[in-house]
Z-matrix of the N, CA and C atoms (Angstrom, degrees):
N
C 1 1.450
C 2 1.529 1 108.35
N 3 1.290 2 114.55 1 137.51
C 4 1.462 3 119.01 2 -179.90
C 5 1.529 4 110.26 3 -78.45
N 6 1.290 5 115.10 4 162.00
C 7 1.460 6 120.88 5 177.53
C 8 1.524 7 109.78 6 -60.19
N 9 1.320 8 116.53 7 -40.61
C 10 1.464 9 120.95 8 179.31
C 11 1.529 10 110.87 9 -59.11
N 12 1.311 11 117.37 10 -45.56
C 13 1.466 12 121.21 11 179.47
C 14 1.522 13 111.25 12 -64.04
N 15 1.320 14 117.00 13 -40.03
C 16 1.464 15 120.93 14 179.17
C 17 1.526 16 110.92 15 -64.66
N 18 1.314 17 116.34 16 -42.56
C 19 1.465 18 120.39 17 178.40
C 20 1.522 19 110.18 18 -65.00
N 21 1.318 20 116.93 19 -42.46
C 22 1.463 21 121.06 20 178.99
C 23 1.523 22 110.53 21 -61.82
N 24 1.327 23 117.07 22 -45.09
C 25 1.464 24 120.64 23 179.86
C 26 1.529 25 110.47 24 -62.53
N 27 1.319 26 116.64 25 -42.91
C 28 1.460 27 120.65 26 179.46
C 29 1.536 28 110.82 27 -64.23
N 30 1.311 29 117.04 28 -43.65
C 31 1.462 30 121.42 29 179.43
C 32 1.524 31 110.92 30 -61.88
N 33 1.312 32 117.15 31 -43.11
C 34 1.472 33 120.76 32 177.93
C 35 1.522 34 111.07 33 -63.46
N 36 1.313 35 115.99 34 -39.52
C 37 1.461 36 120.62 35 178.78
C 38 1.529 37 110.98 36 -63.18
N 39 1.314 38 117.21 37 -44.83
C 40 1.464 39 121.29 38 179.17
C 41 1.527 40 110.79 39 -65.81
N 42 1.326 41 116.79 40 -38.66
C 43 1.463 42 120.84 41 178.07
C 44 1.528 43 110.04 42 -63.12
N 45 1.318 44 117.18 43 -44.69
C 46 1.467 45 121.11 44 178.54
C 47 1.529 46 110.33 45 -63.14
N 48 1.318 47 116.44 46 -39.05
C 49 1.464 48 120.70 47 178.54
C 50 1.533 49 110.25 48 -61.28
N 51 1.324 50 116.80 49 -45.67
C 52 1.463 51 120.60 50 -179.22
C 53 1.523 52 112.12 51 -69.09
N 54 1.318 53 117.95 52 -34.35
C 55 1.465 54 120.20 53 175.98
C 56 1.523 55 110.50 54 -64.20
N 57 1.328 56 117.14 55 -41.65
C 58 1.463 57 120.90 56 177.69
C 59 1.528 58 110.05 57 -63.62
N 60 1.328 59 116.81 58 -40.21
C 61 1.461 60 120.46 59 176.74
C 62 1.525 61 110.72 60 -60.57
N 63 1.323 62 117.28 61 -45.28
C 64 1.466 63 120.55 62 -178.88
C 65 1.526 64 111.27 63 -60.95
N 66 1.314 65 117.23 64 -38.94
C 67 1.464 66 120.87 65 177.73
C 68 1.527 67 110.19 66 -63.46
N 69 1.318 68 116.80 67 -48.03
C 70 1.465 69 120.49 68 178.54
C 71 1.524 70 111.17 69 -62.28
N 72 1.318 71 117.57 70 -40.50
C 73 1.459 72 120.95 71 -179.43
C 74 1.530 73 110.97 72 -64.94
N 75 1.329 74 117.16 73 -38.25
C 76 1.476 75 120.32 74 175.82
C 77 1.526 76 110.40 75 -63.39
N 78 1.335 77 116.86 76 -42.01
C 79 1.462 78 120.45 77 178.50
C 80 1.530 79 110.56 78 -61.88
N 81 1.323 80 116.16 79 -39.92
C 82 1.464 81 120.59 80 178.86
C 83 1.523 82 110.46 81 -65.10
N 84 1.319 83 117.17 82 -44.21
C 85 1.468 84 120.85 83 179.01
C 86 1.526 85 111.43 84 -62.60
N 87 1.330 86 117.32 85 -38.92
C 88 1.465 87 120.65 86 177.03
C 89 1.524 88 110.64 87 -63.35
N 90 1.328 89 116.97 88 -41.63
C 91 1.462 90 120.58 89 178.41
C 92 1.530 91 110.79 90 -65.04
N 93 1.324 92 116.77 91 -38.34
C 94 1.465 93 120.81 92 176.71
C 95 1.523 94 109.87 93 -64.20
N 96 1.324 95 117.41 94 -45.08
C 97 1.468 96 121.03 95 179.11
C 98 1.524 97 111.34 96 -60.06
N 99 1.323 98 117.09 97 -40.76
C 100 1.469 99 120.68 98 178.94
C 101 1.526 100 110.85 99 -64.33
N 102 1.324 101 116.84 100 -44.53
C 103 1.465 102 120.37 101 178.93
C 104 1.527 103 110.77 102 -63.51
N 105 1.330 104 117.03 103 -41.31
C 106 1.463 105 120.57 104 178.61
C 107 1.523 106 111.67 105 -63.65
N 108 1.328 107 116.82 106 -41.17
C 109 1.466 108 120.40 107 179.75
C 110 1.525 109 110.71 108 -63.81
N 111 1.323 110 116.56 109 -43.71
C 112 1.466 111 119.83 110 178.36
C 113 1.525 112 110.77 111 -64.20
N 114 1.315 113 116.68 112 -43.78
C 115 1.463 114 121.23 113 179.97
C 116 1.527 115 110.71 114 -62.13
N 117 1.314 116 117.01 115 -45.61
C 118 1.468 117 121.48 116 -179.28
C 119 1.524 118 111.51 117 -63.36
N 120 1.334 119 116.34 118 -29.83
C 121 1.462 120 120.81 119 179.56
C 122 1.526 121 112.07 120 -86.79
N 123 1.325 122 116.72 121 1.41
C 124 1.458 123 120.43 122 179.87
C 125 1.517 124 113.56 123 76.75
N 126 1.309 125 116.70 124 16.29
C 127 1.466 126 122.05 125 -179.40
C 128 1.530 127 110.04 126 -91.92
N 129 1.333 128 116.53 127 156.01
C 130 1.466 129 118.44 128 175.85
C 131 1.532 130 110.64 129 -68.05
N 132 1.312 131 116.20 130 146.62
C 133 1.465 132 121.42 131 179.88
C 134 1.521 133 108.83 132 -148.84
N 135 1.315 134 115.71 133 162.14
C 136 1.467 135 121.04 134 172.83
C 137 1.526 136 108.05 135 -131.21
N 138 1.304 137 114.66 136 165.26
C 139 1.461 138 120.74 137 176.68
C 140 1.530 139 110.62 138 -105.52
N 141 1.326 140 116.83 139 12.25
C 142 1.468 141 121.21 140 -177.13
C 143 1.523 142 112.28 141 -57.95
N 144 1.323 143 117.25 142 -47.27
C 145 1.472 144 120.34 143 -178.59
C 146 1.528 145 110.52 144 -64.38
N 147 1.319 146 116.60 145 -39.61
C 148 1.467 147 120.86 146 178.98
C 149 1.527 148 109.90 147 -60.91
N 150 1.318 149 115.43 148 -49.53
C 151 1.460 150 119.59 149 -175.19
C 152 1.524 151 112.85 150 -74.35
N 153 1.324 152 117.21 151 -24.84
C 154 1.467 153 120.29 152 174.14
C 155 1.536 154 109.30 153 -63.95
N 156 1.328 155 116.48 154 -45.52
C 157 1.467 156 120.37 155 178.17
C 158 1.531 157 110.11 156 -69.93
N 159 1.329 158 117.23 157 -35.66
C 160 1.465 159 120.66 158 177.50
C 161 1.525 160 110.50 159 -59.65
N 162 1.323 161 116.94 160 -41.55
C 163 1.467 162 120.70 161 176.95
C 164 1.522 163 110.47 162 -60.81
N 165 1.326 164 116.75 163 -43.13
C 166 1.468 165 120.44 164 178.66
C 167 1.532 166 110.69 165 -62.69
N 168 1.323 167 116.48 166 -42.46
C 169 1.471 168 120.76 167 179.28
C 170 1.526 169 110.33 168 -61.76
N 171 1.320 170 116.42 169 -46.47
C 172 1.460 171 120.16 170 -176.78
C 173 1.526 172 111.78 171 -67.89
N 174 1.330 173 117.54 172 -34.84
C 175 1.467 174 120.47 173 174.71
C 176 1.528 175 109.98 174 -67.62
N 177 1.317 176 115.98 175 -42.18
C 178 1.465 177 121.57 176 179.30
C 179 1.533 178 110.47 177 -60.91
N 180 1.325 179 116.79 178 -38.79
C 181 1.466 180 121.60 179 -177.99
C 182 1.529 181 112.39 180 -64.20
N 183 1.318 182 116.90 181 -23.60
C 184 1.467 183 120.38 182 179.44
C 185 1.527 184 112.11 183 -68.20
N 186 1.324 185 116.65 184 -16.08
C 187 1.464 186 121.08 185 -174.11
C 188 1.525 187 113.00 186 -112.29
N 189 1.317 188 117.45 187 18.59
C 190 1.460 189 118.71 188 -179.03
C 191 1.511 190 111.59 189 -175.05
N 192 1.319 191 114.62 190 -150.47
C 193 1.464 192 120.87 191 -171.74
C 194 1.519 193 113.78 192 -107.56
N 195 1.326 194 118.09 193 9.02
C 196 1.464 195 119.83 194 -178.26
C 197 1.528 196 110.82 195 -79.57
N 198 1.338 197 116.68 196 155.62
C 199 1.462 198 120.48 197 -179.57
C 200 1.525 199 111.75 198 -78.54
N 201 1.314 200 115.18 199 166.13
C 202 1.460 201 121.28 200 173.27
C 203 1.526 202 108.20 201 -95.02
N 204 1.321 203 115.66 202 170.17
C 205 1.460 204 121.56 203 177.44
C 206 1.526 205 108.58 204 -130.70
N 207 1.331 206 117.53 205 146.51
C 208 1.470 207 119.85 206 178.83
C 209 1.529 208 111.01 207 -77.75
N 210 1.326 209 115.03 208 153.35
C 211 1.456 210 119.72 209 174.08
C 212 1.523 211 108.75 210 -73.66
N 213 1.331 212 115.73 211 153.25
C 214 1.458 213 122.37 212 -175.01
C 215 1.525 214 108.78 213 -112.08
N 216 1.328 215 116.15 214 139.21
C 217 1.461 216 121.14 215 175.52
C 218 1.530 217 109.05 216 -106.51
N 219 1.328 218 115.87 217 162.22
C 220 1.463 219 119.48 218 176.74
C 221 1.525 220 110.31 219 -62.31
N 222 1.322 221 116.69 220 -35.17
C 223 1.470 222 120.43 221 178.59
C 224 1.527 223 111.06 222 -62.23
N 225 1.321 224 116.86 223 -37.50
C 226 1.469 225 120.25 224 178.42
C 227 1.526 226 110.58 225 -64.01
N 228 1.325 227 117.16 226 -41.78
C 229 1.465 228 121.28 227 179.57
C 230 1.526 229 109.66 228 -64.77
N 231 1.325 230 116.80 229 -45.51
C 232 1.468 231 120.70 230 179.84
C 233 1.529 232 111.17 231 -61.62
N 234 1.326 233 116.12 232 -43.65
C 235 1.469 234 120.17 233 179.64
C 236 1.527 235 111.03 234 -61.88
N 237 1.324 236 117.22 235 -44.78
C 238 1.463 237 120.55 236 -179.79
C 239 1.529 238 110.60 237 -66.20
N 240 1.332 239 116.97 238 -41.42
C 241 1.466 240 120.58 239 179.38
C 242 1.526 241 110.33 240 -62.46
N 243 1.318 242 117.01 241 -39.66
C 244 1.473 243 120.70 242 178.91
C 245 1.522 244 111.41 243 -66.98
N 246 1.323 245 117.34 244 -40.76
C 247 1.470 246 120.62 245 178.28
C 248 1.523 247 111.28 246 -67.15
N 249 1.316 248 116.86 247 -36.71
C 250 1.466 249 121.29 248 -177.03
C 251 1.518 250 112.48 249 -73.49
N 252 1.324 251 117.15 250 -25.34
C 253 1.466 252 119.68 251 -176.07
C 254 1.521 253 112.53 252 -83.83
N 255 1.292 254 117.71 253 -4.58
C 256 1.478 255 120.38 254 -178.76
C 257 1.490 256 112.09 255 -82.41
C-alpha cells in the first residue's frame, strides 16, 4: 500500500469517527432539551437518557479524536432551567 492510500484510509477513518460523534452529540443535546422542557414545565424528569448517550460518547472517544462529555445531574438541569427562565 502506498503512503497516499494509507493517509487516505486514515483520513476517512477519522472522518467517520467524527461523524459518529456528531450523531451521538445531537442525540445527547436532544435528551438534554427534553429534560429541560419537562423541568421547566414542572414535570418529573430523569437524566438517564442523557447519561446513557454520554457513556456512548465517552467510550467512542477512546477510539479516536473526538472529545468526551461530562455526565449530567438532575441538579444541573434544574439550575440551567432556573437560569433560562429569568
